[in-house]
N, C-alpha and C positions, 0 to 999 in steps of 0.2 A: 462537629469537631471544629475547633478554631485553630488557626495557624498564626503565630506571631513570631517576630524575630526576638531572639534573646536580648538584643539591644533595646527592645521596647520595654523590657522589664527593668525597673529602676535600680534593682540591687539583687545580690545573691539571696537576701531574705525574701524578696518578692518571688524569686524562682522557687525557693523552698516552700513558700505559702502556696504557690501554684501546684507544686507536687503534692502537698498535703491535701489540697482540695480536689485531687483527682487528675492532675496533669501528668502527662508522660513526656519526659524530655528526651529528645533524640539529637545527637550531634557528635560529630567526630571531635568537635571543640569542647564538648561538655566536660571533659576531664578537668578543666580548670576549676570546676565547682568542688573538687575534692578538697578535703582539709589541707591547710598549709603544710608543706613538707611531704604530703602523700604523693607517691609516684602515680601520675595519670597516664593516659594513653601515650602521651608524648614524653614521659619520663620527668619533665620539669614541672608538670602540673599546670602548664599553660599551652594554649593552642598556638599553632603556627600563625603568623600574621596573615590576615586575609581569609582565614577559615570561616566558612559560613556556619552560623549557629541557628538552629530552628527549634522552637518549643511547640509541640502539639498539645493543645489543652483539650481534654475530653470533658465536655460538660456532663456531669452526672446529676443534674438537678432532679429532685424528686418532685412529683406533682403536688406534694403537701408541704414543700418548703415555704417558710414564711413565719409570721408571728401568730401564735394561737393563744387565745384567752381561755383558761380552764376554770370553770365554775364547779366546785366540788361541794356536795352536801352529804350529810350523814345523820342517821338517827342514833348511832351507837358510839361515835367518837366524842371526845371532850369538845373538840371544835366542830360545831354543827355545820359550818360553811367556811369555805376558803376560796380565794381567787389566786391563780398563778398564771404567769405569762411565759409560754415556752417559745423559744426560737429554734427553728428547724432549718438546717443547711445540709443539702445533699442527703436528706433522709436521716440525719443525726441530730438529736436534740443537743444543741451546743450551749444552751443556757436556760435558766428558769429564774423568774423574779416574782416575788421576793424569795422564793424557795428554790435553791439550786437543784437541778434535775439532770439525770443521765438516762439516755434511752435512744430509741430509734423508731422510724416509721418506714414500713415497706412501701413499695410502689403501688400496692393494692390498697393501702390505707390502714393496715394493722399497725397500731401504735402501742408501745410499751415504754414505761419509764419508772424510775425510782427516785424518791426524795427521802430525806430524813424526816421522821415524824416530828410534828410540832411540839408535842409534850416532852419527849425524852430522847429524841434522835433515833428511835427504832425505825428501820427502813419501812417505807410504805411503797408497795408495788401497784402500779396502775396499768391497765390494759383496756384497749377499746378499738374502735374503728372510726376512721375519718372518711367522709364522703363529700366531695366538693369543698365547701367552706364551713362545714359543720361536722360534728362528731359526738360520740358518747361512749361511755364505758363504765368500768367499776374500779375500785381501789380497795386494798386490804393491807393492814399492818402485818408484817411477817410473823409476829407472835400471835396473830389471830384475834387480838383484843377488840378490834373494831374495823369497820370498812364503810364504804358508801359508794356513791355513783358520781359521775361527772358529765358535764356537757362541754363541748369545745366549739369555739367560733374563731375563724381566721379573720385577721385584720385588726 
C-alpha cells in the first residue's frame, strides 16, 4: 500500500483516476471532492484551512498485467489467422488492438475476453490460461459457426 498526500496529486481528475484504479481515499478533508454545491462533511464542500489530507493507494496489480500478443488460428473460420494485442491493467483487459476487447484475468492466470467477430460483428468468446509470460486457449463464435485456438506471449 502506498501513502501519498492529496497535494501530490495534480488534480481532482488524478484523484478520480486513482480511485478508479483501486485507490482508497481517506480524509476528513476529502469532502471537497464532492460535486460543486454538494454539502460535504463541513457543509460548504471545502475543508477547514490546515486540514491534513491523505490518500492511501492500494496496489491491486495482477501478476499478468502488461501487453500480450495473441496469435489466433482456425481451421473453421473465414479468417484462418489473426493477431491482437491486449493490454491488461489490474487484471482487466483495458484495450485490444486492432480488435477492441473486453475481459479479465484472474490472479491464477485464467483469462476470458470477448471481441466482435471480424466477418459480421458476432461476438467471439475466448478463454484460456496464462502462465509466466506465455499462455494458450480457445475461442468460439457465440453462434457456434467457427472457433479455434490461440497462443499468448507477454511483451
